[in-house]
N, C-alpha and C positions, 0 to 999 in steps of 0.2 A: 571191428563194425561189431556194434551190437546187435541186438535183437531187440523186439519191441513187442508187447501185450496191447492188444486193440480191444475192449471190451466194449461189446454195443448191447447199450440197456438205456432206454429211455429215464429209468429211475437214477443210475449211475451216472449219467451222462449231467444229470443236474444236481447231482451230490452223489461224490466219489467216495464220502466216508460211509458209503453204504456197501460197499463193491467188498465183496470175500474173496471173487473168484481171481483177480488179478495177484493178490498175493500170494493166493494158495500155487499158483503155476509159477511166482517168483522163487517158490520154497522149492516146487520140484526140480527147477532147471536149476537150481542155485545160485543166482546170479544177480543183480540189480537191474532187473529188467526195465527199461521206459513201461509206462503205463499209458494208455490213451482211451480217452474216453468219449463216444458217440452214439449219437441216440439211433433208433431204430429207423432208419431212413436211406433207402437204398442209395441215394445220392450219395450221400454223407459217407457212409460206411465205403463207396469205390474211391471217392476223395482220399480217405483216410489210409486206406489202403493202397494205393497208387502212390500217397506221398511217402507213407514209410518205405513201401517194397524198393524205392530209388536210394533208400539209405543203410535198410537194414539188411544182414545177411538171412533174419529168422523175423517171421511176422508171423502171430499166433493169434488169431482172431477169439474171441467167447462170447456165445452167446449168437440170439439169433439164428439158432438152427431147427428150431421147430416148427407145427405146424399153423402156428397161429397168424391171422393176417399180416401182422408185422415184423413176422421172421423173416425178414429178409436175405439175410447174410448170405446162404448158400447160391443164390441167385446174384447176389454183386458182386461175388468173388469170383465166382465160372467165370462169368463175363471177361474178366481181367487177364485170366489163367491164359501163359503161353503154352505151357507144356502140362497136361494133367497128370497127377501122380495116383493113379487109380490102387497102387500096392500098399500106401499110406492109407488110404480110405479103408480099403479091406481089414487092414490089420487092427485100426480103429475100433472097427464096426465088430470081429471076431472076437476080442479080448473085452468088449462090451456086452457082446452077447453072453457071454460066459456067467454076467454078474445080473444081468436083468433080461427080460425079453421086450422089455419097452425098447430096447435097445434096437431094433427093428423099424423103430419111428423117427431112429434119428438120421440127417440128412449132412453129414462132411462132405467139404470139399477140400481137397490138395492141391498142389501143382507149383510151379514157378514163374514169377512174376520178374521178368528182364534175370538179374543176377540173386535173387532172392527167393526163399522157401517160403509160402503159405500154406497155414494150414488152419483149417476154423474146427472149433471144438464146441461143445455144450456150455451155457451157460452157469450151470450149476459148479459150485465149486468141485465137490465130488466128481460129475461127470468130466469136468474138465481136465482133472487130473489124471485120472485113470486110461483117458484117450491119449495123453501126451505120453505116460509111460511108457502105452502099448507101442510108441514107434520110439521110446529111446534108443532099442539098440541098433537102429538105422541112421539117426536123426545128425548124428555128426558125419557120418560118411556121405549122407544125402548132401547137407550144406557143404562141403568142401567141393563135391561134383559141382554142385551149381555155381560155386565162385570160379569153377574154370581149374582145379587141379587136377593132376591126371587120374585117370582111373584105374590103371595097372599100378599106380605106386598104394595107393588107398586101398585095391583091395588085397594087397597083401599082409594089410595090418587091420582087416576087416573084423577078423577073426576074435581078434583082443578087445573090443569093444562090444562083445554078442551078451556079456551079462549086466543086469541094470544100473548096477554099481558105477560099474567101469564108463558105462556109455553115459552115466549123469555126469562123469566130470570130462568125458570128452566133447560133450555136448557144449560143456561151459568153455573149454576153451577153444572151440569152434566158432562160436558165436562173438567170443572175446576176441578173435580176431581179425586184421585187417584182410577184407577179400580180397585177392589177386586175381585180377580182372586180364581176358586176353584181348588182344590186339585190334579189333575191328568190330564195325555195325553195332556200337551202342556198350563198347565194352573198355574198360578203363585200362592204362597204361600204368599205373601205381606212379606215377608223376612226384616229382617234390621239387622245392624251391631252391636250387642248386647255387652255389657261389661261382662266381665266373672259370674257374679252375676246373670245377666238377660235371660242369653241363654237357650234354649232349652234344657231339659235333654232328650227328646224324639224326633228322628226326624221326622218332618212335612209329609213327602215322604213316602206313602205306599211303601211296598216292592213287586215288581212284579215280576214275572217268567223272566228267561233267556230267552223265546221264544218270549212272549210280547214285553219284551225291544228291542231284534232285530228286531222284526216287525214293532216296530215303528222309529229304527233308517232307515231302510232300506225305508219304505213308507214318511220318510223326503229327501231323499237322491233323488234328480229329474234327470231325464234321463238328459243326456246333447243336448244339439243342436248346441253348436258353433264349426265349424271345421276351420280347420289350415290345411296346405301343410308343409309334412317335406320331408328333401331327404332322400332317402330308407336306406342309411346308420344310419341316426340318428333316425331312427323308432323306436329300440327297446323299447319295455315297453310301446309303445302307442297304441291305440285300432281305430283300422279299423272303417271309419265313412261314407262309403256306402261300397255297393256291388264292387268288382274290376271283370272285364271281361277278358279274356285272348284277347290281340290284334292281336294273331297271333296262328297258331298251333306250337304245339311241340311236335315232331321235326317237321321243316320245309319241310325238306327231308329225304325220307326211309334211317335211320342211321344203323349200324350193331351194335349188340348188344354183338359180342364179336370180340378177335383178329382170323383171321382164314381165308377160301376162299370162295369169292362168288360164287354160280355156281346156275345151272339150275338143280331143284332138282330130274328131272328126269333123269338126267346124273349119280347120285350116285346109288351105289359105283363103282369106277373105277377111271384108269389113265388117266389125264387132263391134258393139257399143259398150261402152264402158259402165261397167254395172258399181262396184266398190275400188277402193284402195286397201290394201292390205301390209304391214308392216311389222318386224319381227314381232314387236310387243301385244299384237290384236289377237283376239281371239280369233278361232277359224268361223269362218261364213259358209254358207252356203252359194254354189256357182248356179245361174241359172242357163240352160242350154241356150245357146245361139248370143252370148254375151263374154265379155271376160272381166278379168279382176285385175289391177296391177299389183304387182305383187314385188318384196324385197327380197333379197337372199336370207336365207335360213327363215322367212315367215312362213307361219303355216299354210298348208294348199288349201283352198276352200274344198268342203266336201262338194262330189261331181266332177272336179275338173280330173282330168287326165295327164294334161303336159301343162309344161310351163315353154314358155317361148321368148327367149332372151332379148332383151330391149332392141337390139342391134339388126334382129330381123322384123322389127315393125317400122311402121311411120304413122304420124298422125293422121288420121283422116279426115277429121271434123275437133274444133275448138269451139268455145264460147270462154270469152271473158277471161283469155290466156289460161285455162281448163279444158282437158281432155274429155271429147265426147265420146270422140271414135276411132279406131285403132285399126289400120290396115295389116294382117299380116302375111307377111311374105314369105314365110317357111311353109313348105311344101314335103312330103312323105314324113310327116309327123308323127311319132307311135307313141301309144300308152305308154305312159311311165317316163318319157323323157324330160329329163332335167329336174327330178325330184326323188327327194329320199324319203323311201320306204321307212314304217316304223321298223326299229330294230335293225335295219341294213347295214350299219356303221357298226355296231354291238347288239348284239341278242342278249335279252334276260337272260340270267343264269350261264350265258358261256365264260371261260377263263381266259379272262383278260389279260394279268400277269401272273406267271407262273414260280411255285417256289423255286428260290436261287436264281432270280432277276435281280442285279443290281440296278437301283434308280440312278439314273445318270444326271451329270448338272444339266445335258441338252433342254430336259425339263417334259420330254415326252412323258416319260412314265407319272410325272406328278399331273400333268394336264389330261391325261387318260384317265386317272383314277378320280380327279377333281368335275370331269365329266360325267361321272358315275355317282357322284354325292359320297364320295368315301374320304371323310377329314385326316381318318388316321389310320397307319399303316401299321401292321404287324410285322417286325422285321430281327433278324438274330440281333443278339446282342455283339456287340464289337469287343476284340481282344484290347486288354489294356498294353500298351507297346510302350517301352521306355527306351532313351538311347542315352549311352554312357560311353564318353572318351575316354582313354587313357593315356597316359603320357605325360613324365615331368616335364617335359619342354613344351607343353601345350598351356596358352593361355586363352581367357575368352576374347572375342572379336572385338570387344569396346576396349581393351587392355592395351599399354603401350610394349612394345617389344623389344627387348633388351637382350643381349647376348645370343644364346643359340637357343632364346624360345622361337616359336614358330605360334601364329595365330589358328586354333582350332577350326576349321572350317569341313571337317567331316559331320560333326554332330547338327550345326544348323542346316548343311543340306540335307541331312537325313530327316529332322525333321520338318522341314520343308517338302521332301517327298511323301510325306507320311500324310502331312497336312491335306496334300494335293489330292491323296487317294483317299481321304474324307476318314480319316485316322485321327482324334486328336491324343497327341502322342504325351508322355510323358520327360520333359526333359530331366535326366539325373546327371548332368553336370560332368564333374572332369576328375579321373579319379589320378593319383600319382601312382607311380613305378614302387611301389613299397608295400609289401606283402601283407602288415595289418590291414594298412588304407585301403588297399584293394578290396581285400576280403570285406572288409566294414561296407565297402560302396556296393562290393554283390549283395550282402545281405540285406540292406536297404533296400534293393533293387529288387530283388526277389519277394519281400512284403508288398510291393506295389503294382508289381505287372505280372502279364503271363505270358509276355514275349518281350525277351530282352536282347537289344540289337546294341555290341558294343565294337569300337574299334580301335585297333593297336594291339598291341602284348601278344601276338601269336605266331611272331617267326620264330627267328631263331638266338635272338640276341639273349646276354644276361639278365635283361630286363622284362624279356617278354612272360611274363608271370600269367598270365591269362587261364592257360590249359591246367597247368598245378593248382590254381586256385578254385575252379572248376571242379577239378576230383576233391579238392581239400573239403569242399561244400556238398559231398554227396555225390556229384554230376556225374554224370554218362558221357563221354565224347563217341559219338557216333562217327565221325572222320575229323583228321585233324588235317588234311593234305589233298588238292584235286588237283587234276594234270588241266588246264587252263592258263590261260595268262590275258589279262592278269588276274589276282585273286589265289594265284597257289595255297598260301598258307590258311582259306578260310577255315573255320572249324564249326561244327553244328553240335549242338552239347543238348543234353535235358538234366534238370536239376528239379527232383520231383515233379511237378505236373510244367513246369516254367521250359518255354523253347531258348534257347539261347545261341544267338548268331553271332559269333566273336569275327567280326570282319576284319581284314587288314588295314594297316594303318594309313597307307597310299590312298590319297583321294580316291584318285580314277578306278582304283582296286575296289573301295568300299562299295562305290557307286555302283560300277559293274555287278558286286555281288548282290547289292539290294536288289536289283532289279531282273538278277537273274533266279535268286534263291529267295530272299525275305517277301518281297511282294506278292509272289504264286502263292506263298505260305498262307500270309494273312489274308488274301484275299477267299483261300480255302477255308480258314480257321472263322471268317464271316459269311458264309454259307456260298460263297459264288466260286462255281466250278471253270478254276483258273487255267488257259491253257498258254503258252507262249504262241503270239503269232508271227508265224514262219511265212515268207515268200521269197520267191527265187529274186536276183538283182545281178545285174552285169556291172561289174567293176568298170572304174573309169580310166586304172594307172596300173602297172604294173605291180604286184604286190608280191615279196619275199614274205617265206613261209619261217613261221618258227618252230621249233622243235616239239611246243605243246600247241594244241589246239586254243587257237587265239579269237579273242570277242576285240574287234576293231571298232573305235565308235563313229559312226558317218553321221552324215545328213543325208537325207533321200529326199528328192523331188522328181516330180512325173514331167516328163517332155514327151513333144509328139512320138518319139521313140521308144517311150516306154519309161520305167523308175532309173533314173540317175545317181549315183553315188557321190557324195562328196568329200571329202577326208576332214576331221573336225581340227587336223593339226598333229602336233608331236603326241607319240600314242604312249609315251612311257607314265607307269603305273602312278608316277607323283603327280604327274600334271593334270590337274582339275580341268585344265584349260579345255582338255579333248571331250571335254561330258556338254561344253558349251554350244548349243546347236543342235546336239545329237538327239535324232528320234530315232534311231535304228543302231544295231549293235550287228556288224558283219563276221558271219562263223565262219572264219578260215581255219580251213583241215592243219595238222602238223604236217611238218615237213617228212616228206621220203627221200629216198636214195634216186628215186626217179622223177620225184616232182619236187624241187626247189623253190620254185616260185608260179603265181600265176599270173597270166596275160590279161591285160585291159580288154574287157569285153568278155572275160571269162563269167559265169553265172554262178555264185555261191549262194548259200542260204542268208536271209536277214532275220532277224527278230525284232518287230516293232516294240518299241518304246512310248510312244504317241503318235497325235496324228500328225500325217503328213504334211 
């Protein structure tokens, strides 16, 4: 694993030939470090640092550490730091103060991001070199510690690198050696593409609980920051990015709730002459006491009227030429305000009608509400770009003829359909063969297109299950590789740079269950929706034998007079996609114990709702 120098400069970002600091740092580290140029923009700096910290053992940023308005490197990097390294900062400041009192104005930051050591230095070639030279004696030691090597072994040889010349050589060796990562929570395995005889017989990944895996996924999903305005009628499936306040009162006038007659409530009951007819499109008129006005639902109530009597509580007292002349009001006990919607009684001007994080559903309620207050476009969070890639030599597309041992790819259409139903416009990445070069090529292409990648297949223990080593080959960090659950034990979650990778099992039922339990909640969080699994208790309709792992059985739940009732969707093998047909919930069954081998019919267990009952 090599190192990288990130030069933060508006000038150099537009013209790298003007950079002198990057080459100066290359010279002091005596290695052909990569140099990345980025403008003085906080988000751009964070993106570059985050991306490169996932790939390199040492990240050095140069520039943007002063006090000008665009000097935001310290703030950008500090927000990303997992563990600060104040000793490195102190060493740089102490040495710099020996050279110039202006070093007191420096704002260096240092620390770890994952398994990368990140250090910020000034933008001038002289200042950058002086700062790096100040920490050369400890830099190699720090890099190895961050990479996961034993501190006891390292301390025994620490004194040998105390002088700058030796330190310079050992730093070069450290940043040129692949990082050895430890085995859990974001740490790599040093996986390789093995032949069949050399492949491991046991998974190197610890089996973690569903709850731990779910937390890892949700912690890795960043809250969205990017916003965009979309037309109201195109907003279904999106999540509101800012609180929306009513610009007007609803209704904006006193409106009738029923078809009937507007009256002065104190005139009831009695016979009242009909003064006029008011429909919803007519302007407000004034009611004369002792008369009534015929009115339609939603029409403006006449000035002076204090109630509306439903037509069902009246009869015609007098008519002429087929037209009403006088109306007999039968209602008694009429009160002021009866059947009248007062101004702002539905929605008050200035009130929050939809809060940030509210999803706009396909039922149309949110769209109708916003239309009622005159909002033609709504600010929503940007959607994550999600891609689906199937892997396997045996797979062919759904419209292909099958021959020999080939099978049609059902996972990719299934997941693309699920994403579409969730309001995501997914990227179809096709099928990747089980060959190292082809798989890496497909993954690199996918990483250039999406920020959430869903793959299926290639994560178990077969000789052609190449996905996990491919992820690490691309600089990714595997956060977990096995989960104690059925189906879905081999599910793998990783990050490659800023891209979240869900490597789902190839068995269709496993892929579908893992999508519902892990992927959909993560995507919802990425687009601003505070997702939680919808749990409820349900009685099982038959005896159920328990497995050694907690199991998520696919069921259909119906409501009966006795409460919700479960119906199995059939054969529950992980390869049986038919078990997802008609499923609207997952039954959460506990693992078998010595005391409890099965659950009897009528036992209550938790269920996770997948869609409407």
